[in-house]
N, C-alpha and C positions, 0 to 999 in steps of 0.2 A: 135392706137389709134392716133388719130387725133389733131394736136396741132395749137395753133393758130400762125399767124404772131411774134405776141409778143414774145410770150414764145421759137420760134426757135432764135429771134433775142439774146433774153437773153442766151440761150445756145450756142449760134455764140461768142457772146462778152465772156462770162465767159471762154469759152475755148479759146479762145485768147489771157485773160488775163493772163492762167493759163499757157499759149504755148504747151497746148495740142492738137498737133498736129494732130491726128487722129482724134479727136473729132471736130478740126477748117475743117477737110476735110469731115466729116460727115454735120457738122450742114449748111455750107457752100452751102453743095450741093442742102440740103434742102431749103433754102433762094433762090436760083437759080431756083429752079422749079417754084416758087411761082413767081417770077421776075428776068430773068435773066438779063438783063439790069441793073447791081451794080457793075461798074469796081473797086470798092474796095473788093468789095467779092470774085472776079474772082481774084484776083492779090494775095490775103490772102491764098485762098485755093489754088493757085501755090507754094506761099512759104511753107505749110502747105505737100505738096505734094513732092517738094522739100526734106525736112524734114524726110519725109517717104522713102527714096531714091528713087524716082520716078521724076526726074529731068526733063526729055524727057516732061512727063505729066505735070509737073510744067510749062514749056515753053508754052504749049498752053493754057496754062490758062492765064500767063502772055500775051500772044498776046489779047488776048477774053477782058482784060484788055483797052491795050493799041488801040483796036479797039473801046472803047467805050468813051475813055480817054486819051488824049498824055499829062500825068502827069510824071514831073521825077521820082516822089517814081517808078511808074510802069516800066520805064526805069532802073532804077536803079537795081527793080528785075529782070526784064530780062537779065540783065548783071552780075546779082549775080549767077542765072542759068546757061548760057552758061560757065561763071567761075566755078562752081559745075560739069561741065562737061568736065574742061582743055582748049576749046575752045575759047583763051583769045583773039584773034583778035576780034571776033564779039562778045565778051564782053567789050571790051573799044569801041569800038561801040559806043555799045549801052550806057556805063556809058557816053558818050559824049554829046550822045542825051539830057541824063539827065543834062549836065552842059549847056549846050547852053538854055536850059528851067529854069534855078537855078544853078548857080556857088559857090550857098554855101551851099549843100548838105552835111554835114561833111561825110557820111557814103559812098558816091560814088567815094571821094577822098582817103579814107580810102582802096576801095575796088582796087582802083586803084595803091594804093601802094604793097597789097596781089600781087597783078601779077606782078609789076615791081621785088620784093622780091625773086618772084618766079624764073623769071626768072634771077635773079641775078645781077640786074643794080640795085644796093644798091643807088647809090646818086639819082636817080630817083625817087625810092621807097620812101626814108627820105624827099623828096621833098613832095612829094605827102603825107606823114604822116602829114608834117607841115602844110600844107594847112587845113588837119582834122582836127588839134586841134585849128588854127587860126578862122577856121569859127565853129569850136565848142568847147568853151574853157572849158564846163563842161561833154563834148564825154570823158566818161571813157574808150570805146573801142578804141578809136583811140588815146591816150593818151599812152595807152598802145603798141598799135600796133606800134606807134613812138618810145616808148622807146624800145622794141625791137630792132626796126632795130638802134638806137642810140648805145645800146651796140654790137651787133653782128659789127657794124662798126667799134667798136672802143673805142667813143666817151663818155665816162667812164661817167665824169661829169653831163654830161646835160642825159644821159640815165638814172644814178642814180637817178636826181631827178624828171623825170618822172614816175619810177618806183613805187614812192609811192602812184601813181595813182590806183593801187591794193589795197587798204584797203577798195576803194570807189568801189568797182568790187562784183557783184555776185557771183564770186568765189572763194574770200576770205574775208570773214568780219572780220575786226580787233578782236584781242582777247579780247579787253575793260579790259585789268591791271587795275589796281584801283594804279598804279606806276609810278611817271613822267618818263617821256622819256627822255633818256640820248640824251642831244643836243650837247655835249661835254665839259661838266665842268671838273673840276678837279678830276679825281676818287681816289685820295691816300686819305686813311683812310675812304672811302667809298666802300658802296658794288652795285655790278648792276648784274641784270639778265638778259642774252641772249637766248632768248628762238626761238625753228625753227619755222617754219610756213610753209610749205609746204611736198614736199617730205622727204623718207629717201636718197637719193642722196643728196638734196640738204643739208641737214644735217649735210652729212660726209663732203662735200665739204666746208661749208661756217664756220664749228665750228673752223677753223682755226685763226677766225678773235679773240676768245677769247686770244690764244697766242698774238697776235700783241697789245692788249690792255694788258696784261699782261707785255711786256715790255715796253709804253709808262708810265704806272701807277704799278710798281711793291707793293706797297701795298697797291691795291686795293684789294677787294674780290670780286672774278667771279665764279657765279655758270652759268650752264648752266642747258636748259628744252630741252631734245628731246621725241622719244618715245621708245620705250621698245625695239626693232631690234637694235638700235644705242646708247642703254646705257653703256650698259659695256664698248662699242666702245671708245664712248667718255669719259668715267673715266679713261682712258693712258693718255690724252694730262696734262702735270706734273702741269700745269699752273694754273688748274682751282680747285675748291677750295668745290665745288659739283655740280652734277650731277642728275637729276628727270625727271621722266617720267611724259607725258603729264598728267594731272589728278590726281597727286599727290599734296599734298602741299607742296607750295613753301616757303622758307624761305623770310622774311621781307628786303625788298634792299631799298636801295637809289633810284636807278633807274632802269629800263629794257629797253630791244630794240632786237628788231628780228635781229635774224642772217645776213641776205642780207641788211636789212638799216645798219647794223653797218658796211656792207661792202660797200658799198656806202660810208661811211663819211668817210672811210680811205683808198679808195682805188679810186682816182681822174684820173688816168692814168693807162696804162695798164702797166708800168715800177711800179706800185707801188702794185701790185697783188705781195703776201705774198707768195714765194716758198718756200716747204720743200720737201726733197727727201725723208721724211717719215712722218708724218703727227699725226701715232699712236704706242704708245709702247706698244707691244707685252710682254705679258712675255715668256720667252724660254721657262719654264716649258709647256705650254700650246700648245706652238708651237710643240714642242717636241710628244705631243699625238700622233698631226696628222701624224708627220712624223712617227711613228710607225703603224699609222691607213693604210698608202697608203706602208707600210712595207710589208702587212701583204697580199699584192696583190699578186694572184699569180706568181712567175717567168714565163716566162721574162717579162712578161708586166712591172712589178714596177722599170726594168731597163732601160723603154722606157723614150722620152721626156714626160715631162706632162703638157698638156696644158689643162686650164679651160676655160669654156666654157660658155654663158650664148646667148643664141638667141632670148628671149623674154622679152618684158619690162612687167611690169604687169599691166592686164587689167584695170582701172580706170571705172566700168560699168555706177558709179552714177555720169559722168558729162561727157556730150557728147561731147566736146571738146577736152580734157584729152584722153577720148578713140580713139578719130579722130586719135591724134598724136601717140599713143599707137600702133593702128594697122600698122601706117606707120612707128613706128622703128622696128616692132619684125620680123623678118622671123619665117620658119620651121628646124627644123633640118635635113631635108632631103634634104635642101636648103645648105647642105655643107658635100653633097654626094661626090664631088669631092676629098675634104679636107679627105675625110673620106678613100680615099685608097692611103695617102703619110705614107708610113711602116713609122715604129721605135716614134710611137706617142699614148701613153697610155692619152684617153680623159678624163677630169672630169667633172663632172655638176657642173656648178652654179646654175643651174635653178632652180627656185622655182614657183609653180602655177598651173596651170592646164596643160602649155605646157609641164612642165615635164612628163607626160603622154607618151610624143613623142618618151623617150627612151626607150619605149616597142620595138618600130619599129625604130630601128635607123639605118642609114643606112650601108649597107652591106662595111662591112671591118672597121667598127666603134666599136674600143671596149672603150666603156665608162665605166668609175667608178661612182657608184652615191651614196654618203656619204651624202646628202642634209637634209636627217632626223635629223642627229648631228650637222647641220648648223644652229641651232637655234637663231641664231641671226647672227648681223655683225662682234660682235666680232669672234666667232666659224667660219665664213667662211675667214675674214683676215687670222687666224690662218693657215686655209686650204689652202686658196691662197700661204701662204710662202712658200708650199713644190712644188707650179708648179714653173714650167719653163717661162710659157709664161701664159697670158688670153689674151680670143677672147670674145669679147662682145657688145653687143649693147648698144645702150647709156641709160643705166640704172642704179640704186643703186649699182652694183656689180660694173659694168666699175670703180665708185667712188671710191669703198671701197681697189680693187686692185690697182689702179693708186697713191691711199693715203699712201699705205705703199709702194712704190718705185718697185712695181713689173712690170716688161714690161709687157704694155697693150694695143691691137690693137682696137680701137673703131673701132666699123662699122657703119657709121651715115648715115640717110637718107640726101636725097637731100637737102631737105629746112631744114637745121640742127638747133640746138637751141642757140639762142640766146650767150650762154658762151661760145662755140667752136671759136667765133669771125672769122665769115665767112669762108674762104674756104682754111686755113691754116691747115698744117699737124701736127704739131706740138699746145702743150696746155702751157698756160705760168702759169696756176694753177697747171699740172704735167706733170715734167721732162722725168718720165719714158711712158708717153703716146704720141701714135701716132694713126691721126685719117684718116683711109680711108671711104672716102665721094661717096656716088653713084655717078656714072659716068653718067648716067638720070633717070631723074624722076621714083619713083617708079618703079627702074629696080634694083634688088640686083646683077642680074648675073654677070654684067662688076667688081663689085668692090670684089666680090667672087672669081671669076677670078684671080684678081691682090693680096688677100690675098693668094690665095693656091700658087700662084708661090712664092711669099714672105716666106710661110712658109716650103713651101720644099728648100728653101735655105736656112732656118733657121734651120731647121733637120740635115741639111748639115756641118752645122758650130759647132753641137753640139757631143761631143763622148757618143754617149748613151750607150753604152758601159761601158763606165770609171764606 
């Protein structure tokens, strides 16, 4: 079926608006067959190919665009493509060419900031991100990039302020609750809803601010809203008057605020982070249930040091940016082959989702118990963790759960770790029991796993497992 030029153009622009990159590539190709002197179409075809996982083909298309027109946008796109290929010198070269033509493009400054951040040149990254928001005062991605770098560098007061731009992002639309936002009013004899807004790990981490607020306003009624997997855990916070799942009918309250916005109001500096050895109070009888479960493990395995393990985050397939982060932070169980050879360890799986299938082909020598079907929420998971001597986890909700109850926790962190871990430090002001082990090289787990393996050997030797 032949189409007119106008029909191809309509299909092309509709695909662009929808960010349907497969169709952008298809209809751009058809337009270029009709007339190949269309630099904008070449460049957008390059962007589409990048997003489809073909950056080298993207480069060829961006170069065609530049051949026809020396545009700062085309140089920026070329730099972004080299950035995807981790060729940062070439990337910076093209970004600089873009700035020579127009120094006011916010995205170019933001991309330069990304490179400096990846290279751990944090001061330079902050400078670039600041320029991005100066030239683009309404540029949401620029503000969020600036915010994460400010927070990562420990500049909390300014970072929290920038973080409020998340509500203007496509990634996180506002809740739209018809309840006044709390702006610091006296809460005594008033009520407030503190609601979770992002992942389960965020809810575990930031629910602590309910206690802080209760300490400031002892006569206030405080309610929490989370999600089913963390509801019972949140209910163990003694200062909370009620906990609700997202979607449940909420009580009438005088004010509402998200957990992370509340953190921003109550934590202007690193020293203001509320640190508790134990955030959640588990019932002893429920913990005993898990003690009895593990006691049923055949001897001699139940006398060994018990190490909880979680090796992969939960892949968020409907969010391309989050999915990329999930891939960067996750390992495979077979990556722990060296640790599997350490004697006197009983591994306890804390892994949920598709990666849990890897247990069926666990590394040679790894004795691993899997009770995750009984860990139907994070309260049960925490009760199981109480019976472990140590937890080793990637940066996911399990890591927050373990550290939140004071369990010794070793977190395996990607090279470009999340802002909440504050750069390259080994400890965490959020969790006294947590130690960070960051990748020694980008995208390379081998070095840090060797380090953790050696630490684990020492840790086993310090415990009398037969006692």
